[in-house]
C-alpha positions in Angstrom: 148.1 135.0 66.7 150.8 132.5 66.1 150.4 130.2 63.1 149.7 126.7 64.1 151.9 123.9 62.8 150.3 121.5 60.3 148.5 118.7 62.0 149.4 115.0 61.7 146.7 112.6 60.5 146.2 111.5 64.0 145.6 115.0 65.2 143.2 115.8 62.3 141.1 112.8 63.4 141.1 114.1 67.0 140.1 117.6 65.8 137.3 116.3 63.7 136.0 114.0 66.5 136.0 117.0 68.8 134.0 119.1 66.3 131.5 116.3 66.0 131.3 115.9 69.7 130.6 119.6 70.2 127.9 119.5 67.5 126.2 116.6 69.3 126.5 118.3 72.6 125.0 121.5 71.2 122.2 119.5 69.7 121.6 117.8 73.0 121.5 121.2 74.8 118.8 122.4 72.5 116.9 119.1 73.0 117.1 119.7 76.8 115.8 123.2 76.5 112.8 122.0 74.4 112.1 119.2 77.0 112.2 121.9 79.7 109.6 124.0 77.7 107.3 120.9 77.5 107.7 120.2 81.2 107.2 123.7 82.4 104.2 124.5 80.1 102.4 121.2 80.8 102.7 120.1 77.1 103.7 116.6 78.0 101.0 116.4 80.6 98.3 117.4 78.1 99.5 114.7 75.6 99.7 112.1 78.4 96.1 112.9 79.5 94.4 113.4 76.2 96.3 111.1 73.8 97.1 112.1 70.2 96.7 115.8 69.6 97.1 118.3 66.7 99.0 121.5 67.2 95.7 123.4 67.6 94.4 120.9 70.1 97.6 121.0 72.2 97.6 124.8 72.1 94.0 124.9 73.4 94.7 122.2 76.1 97.9 123.8 77.4 97.0 127.5 76.9 99.9 128.3 74.5 100.0 129.9 71.0 99.2 127.5 68.1 102.3 128.4 66.1 104.6 127.7 69.1 102.8 124.5 69.7 103.3 123.4 66.1 107.0 124.1 66.1 107.6 122.4 69.4 105.6 119.3 68.3 107.7 119.1 65.1 110.9 119.5 67.0 109.9 116.7 69.4 108.9 114.4 66.6 112.1 114.8 64.6 114.2 114.1 67.7 112.1 111.0 68.5 110.5 112.0 71.8 107.0 112.2 70.2 105.5 110.1 67.5 103.6 111.7 64.5 100.9 109.8 62.6 101.7 111.2 59.2 104.7 113.4 58.8 103.7 114.3 55.2 100.2 115.5 56.2 99.2 119.1 56.4 100.9 120.6 59.4 97.6 121.6 61.0 96.3 118.0 60.6 99.2 116.0 62.0 98.5 114.2 65.2 101.3 113.7 67.8 101.5 111.0 70.5 103.6 110.8 73.6 104.7 107.1 73.9 103.9 105.4 77.2 107.5 104.9 78.2 108.4 108.5 77.4 105.3 109.6 79.4 106.6 107.8 82.5 110.0 109.6 82.2 108.5 113.0 81.5 105.3 113.1 83.5 105.2 110.5 86.3 106.8 112.3 89.3 106.6 109.1 91.4 108.5 106.9 88.9 112.1 106.0 89.5 112.5 106.7 85.7 111.3 110.3 86.1 113.9 112.4 84.1 112.3 115.8 83.5 114.2 117.4 86.5 117.5 116.8 84.6 116.4 119.3 82.0 115.3 121.7 84.7 118.7 121.5 86.3 120.5 122.1 83.0 118.4 125.2 82.4 119.1 126.5 85.9 122.9 126.2 85.3 122.6 128.6 82.4 121.0 131.4 84.5 124.2 132.7 86.3 126.8 132.0 83.6 127.9 135.6 83.3 128.4 135.7 87.1 130.2 132.4 87.0 132.6 133.7 84.3 133.4 136.7 86.5 133.8 134.5 89.5 136.5 132.5 87.6 138.4 135.8 87.2 137.9 137.1 90.7 137.9 133.9 92.8 134.5 134.8 94.2 131.4 132.7 94.2 127.9 132.4 92.8 125.2 132.2 95.4 122.7 129.3 95.3 119.8 131.8 95.0 121.2 132.9 91.5 120.1 129.5 90.1 116.5 130.4 90.8 113.3 128.3 91.1 114.5 125.9 88.5 117.6 125.1 90.5 115.7 124.6 93.8 113.0 122.5 92.3 115.3 120.4 90.1 117.4 119.6 93.1 114.4 118.6 95.1 112.8 116.6 92.4 115.9 114.8 91.1 116.2 112.9 94.4 112.6 112.9 95.4 111.7 109.5 93.8 114.8 107.9 95.3 113.8 109.1 98.8 110.2 108.1 98.6 110.9 104.7 97.2 114.3 103.7 98.8 115.2 105.8 101.8 112.6 104.3 104.2 112.1 101.2 102.2 115.6 100.0 101.5 118.4 102.2 102.7 117.5 102.8 106.4 116.1 99.3 107.0 119.5 97.9 105.9 121.1 99.7 108.9 119.4 97.3 111.4 120.0 99.1 114.7 118.9 102.5 113.3 115.8 101.0 111.7 114.8 99.4 115.0 115.4 102.5 117.0 113.4 104.7 114.6 110.3 102.5 115.2 110.2 103.4 118.9 107.7 106.0 120.1 109.3 109.4 120.4 112.2 108.7 118.0 113.7 112.0 116.7 115.4 112.6 113.4 117.4 115.7 112.3 117.7 116.1 108.6 120.5 118.6 107.8 120.5 120.7 104.6 117.1 119.2 103.7 116.5 121.4 100.7 112.9 120.8 99.4 112.3 118.4 102.2 111.6 115.1 100.5 114.2 113.2 102.5 112.5 114.4 105.7 109.1 113.5 104.4 110.3 110.0 103.3 111.7 109.3 106.7 108.5 110.5 108.4 106.4 108.3 106.1 108.6 105.2 106.8 108.6 105.7 110.6 105.2 106.8 111.9 106.4 107.0 115.5 109.2 109.4 114.7 109.3 113.2 114.5 111.6 114.9 111.9 113.2 118.3 112.0 114.6 119.5 108.7 117.1 122.3 108.6 118.3 124.4 105.7 119.8 127.9 105.2 117.8 128.6 102.0 114.4 130.1 103.0 112.8 129.4 99.6 113.7 125.7 99.8 112.2 125.6 103.3 109.0 127.1 101.8 108.9 124.2 99.3 109.5 121.7 102.0 106.7 123.0 104.3 104.2 123.0 101.4 105.1 119.5 100.5 104.8 118.2 104.1 101.4 119.8 104.4 100.3 118.3 101.1 101.4 114.9 102.3 99.5 115.3 105.6 102.7 115.2 107.7 102.7 118.8 109.0 102.2 117.6 112.5 105.4 115.3 112.5 107.7 117.1 110.2 108.9 120.6 111.0 111.2 122.7 108.8 113.5 125.4 110.1 115.4 128.1 108.2 118.9 128.4 109.7 122.6 127.7 109.4 123.2 125.2 112.2 126.7 124.7 110.9 127.3 128.4 111.2 126.5 128.4 114.9 122.8 128.8 115.1 121.4 126.9 118.0 119.3 123.7 117.7 118.3 121.1 120.2 120.3 117.9 120.6 119.6 114.3 121.5 118.4 113.1 118.1 118.3 109.3 117.4 119.4 109.9 113.8 121.1 112.9 112.1 121.3 112.8 108.3 122.6 114.9 105.5 121.9 113.8 101.9 124.1 114.9 99.0 125.1 118.2 100.5 128.4 118.0 102.4 130.4 118.6 99.2 128.4 121.8 98.5 129.3 123.3 101.9 131.9 126.0 102.3 132.6 124.7 105.8 132.1 120.9 105.8 134.0 120.2 109.0 131.9 122.7 110.9 128.8 121.1 109.5 129.8 117.6 110.5 130.8 118.9 114.0 127.3 120.4 114.3 125.7 117.1 113.2 127.8 115.3 115.9 126.5 117.8 118.5 122.9 117.2 117.4 123.1 113.4 117.8 122.4 111.7 121.1 125.4 110.0 122.7 124.3 106.7 121.3 122.6 108.3 118.2 123.6 107.6 114.6 125.0 110.0 112.0 124.4 109.2 108.3 125.8 111.0 105.3 124.9 110.3 101.7 127.1 111.9 99.1 128.4 111.3 95.5 129.8 107.9 94.7 133.1 109.3 93.3 136.0 107.1 92.2 139.0 106.9 94.5 141.0 109.0 92.0 140.4 111.0 88.9 139.2 108.6 86.1 139.3 109.6 82.5 136.3 108.7 80.4 134.0 107.6 83.2 130.5 109.1 82.5 129.5 109.5 86.1 132.8 111.3 86.8 132.2 113.5 83.8 128.8 114.5 85.1 130.1 115.2 88.6 132.9 117.4 87.3 130.5 119.3 85.0 128.2 119.9 88.0 131.2 120.9 90.1 132.4 123.6 87.7 129.0 125.1 87.1 127.2 124.8 90.5 128.8 123.1 93.5 132.2 124.7 93.6 131.0 128.3 92.8 128.2 128.1 95.5 130.8 127.4 98.1 133.5 129.8 96.9 131.6 132.9 98.0 132.2 132.4 101.7 135.3 133.2 103.7 137.7 130.4 104.4 135.8 128.0 102.1 137.0 124.4 102.0 136.4 124.7 98.2 135.5 121.0 98.0 133.4 120.7 94.8 131.2 117.8 93.7 134.0 115.3 93.3 134.6 114.7 97.0 136.8 111.6 97.2 136.2 109.2 100.1 139.6 110.1 101.6 138.7 113.7 101.6 135.4 113.1 103.3 137.1 110.9 105.9 139.6 113.7 106.7 136.6 116.1 107.2 134.8 113.6 109.6 137.9 112.9 111.7 138.7 116.7 111.9 135.1 117.2 113.1 135.7 114.8 116.0 134.3 111.5 114.8 136.3 108.4 115.7 135.6 106.4 112.5 133.9 106.5 109.2 132.2 103.3 107.9 131.3 103.0 104.2 128.0 101.2 104.2 127.3 98.4 101.8 124.3 100.2 100.1 124.7 99.8 96.4 123.8 102.7 94.2 125.2 104.0 90.9 125.4 107.6 92.0 125.5 107.7 95.9 127.8 106.4 98.6 126.6 106.1 102.2 128.8 106.8 105.3 128.1 106.1 108.9 130.0 108.3 111.3 130.9 106.9 114.7 
């Protein structure tokens, strides 16, 4: 190994800052894993339901080993997620409380503040890392199934609250002609790449006269979607189908609205997908795409851009790279790139809608 030249004072500061950044990132990763443990084992739920608990009481309530319960509680207290009544008390006697605001973020699935799925998503990313490293060498891909149940469920739950609160309550009503059309008896919606189905369910809730068909190539996601629709009492108006419509599988046409939410950038063949959406829509139907609110060009230091690139390297690009002739888009799909896809699919124009959101941009294709 070649000997490095002595560093300038400026470069020493940069070196030390990077070391500190990686320490903080490593600490945050461990924090995320511990949050995931609390989420998956129902530890937060037990604390939210029962109030202040000792390690032994939590172990009994959640069905875990007392020693693990104690170590987890102490970790959560020293990181500030839980409160402890007396840190200097005997470990078996300390009582731990989940603050109300933290409970909303970690337990309340219907709150717009619900953040537990972020931990689930981070854990899912770690599952196929050896395969991802090999894909970097070979140019191959990592199939979505390799990210497991954590990946599927995190993807569904991360957007679920946005859909149930805003899709039918704010976003679609802001598109006046679409909103009016979906209130007519017999209105039909096709929800493309529906995943766990919450976008389809939210639209069915908002428009009781409409029928919704959700399509996704991932059979396990469709199972989640069907179970959710039944639980919501919407099984008669929301139907889910396993199939790759973009890949040529047949579906009926004439839909009043065709949607795809946060999925075009994941697809190996986005032009074919958009072409299929165009074919599904009635001649006077609407096509709506929601995808990432990327900047117009690469932006250094922007936190949203940093998150999108991290997601692209670890999930979105590799899941598309395994297919022949992949567009290799990645998460950071700029507006100009999407417009080029839409025009190549046969649309005449792409309208960026005035729906404000930190993470999402909405396109109407004409």
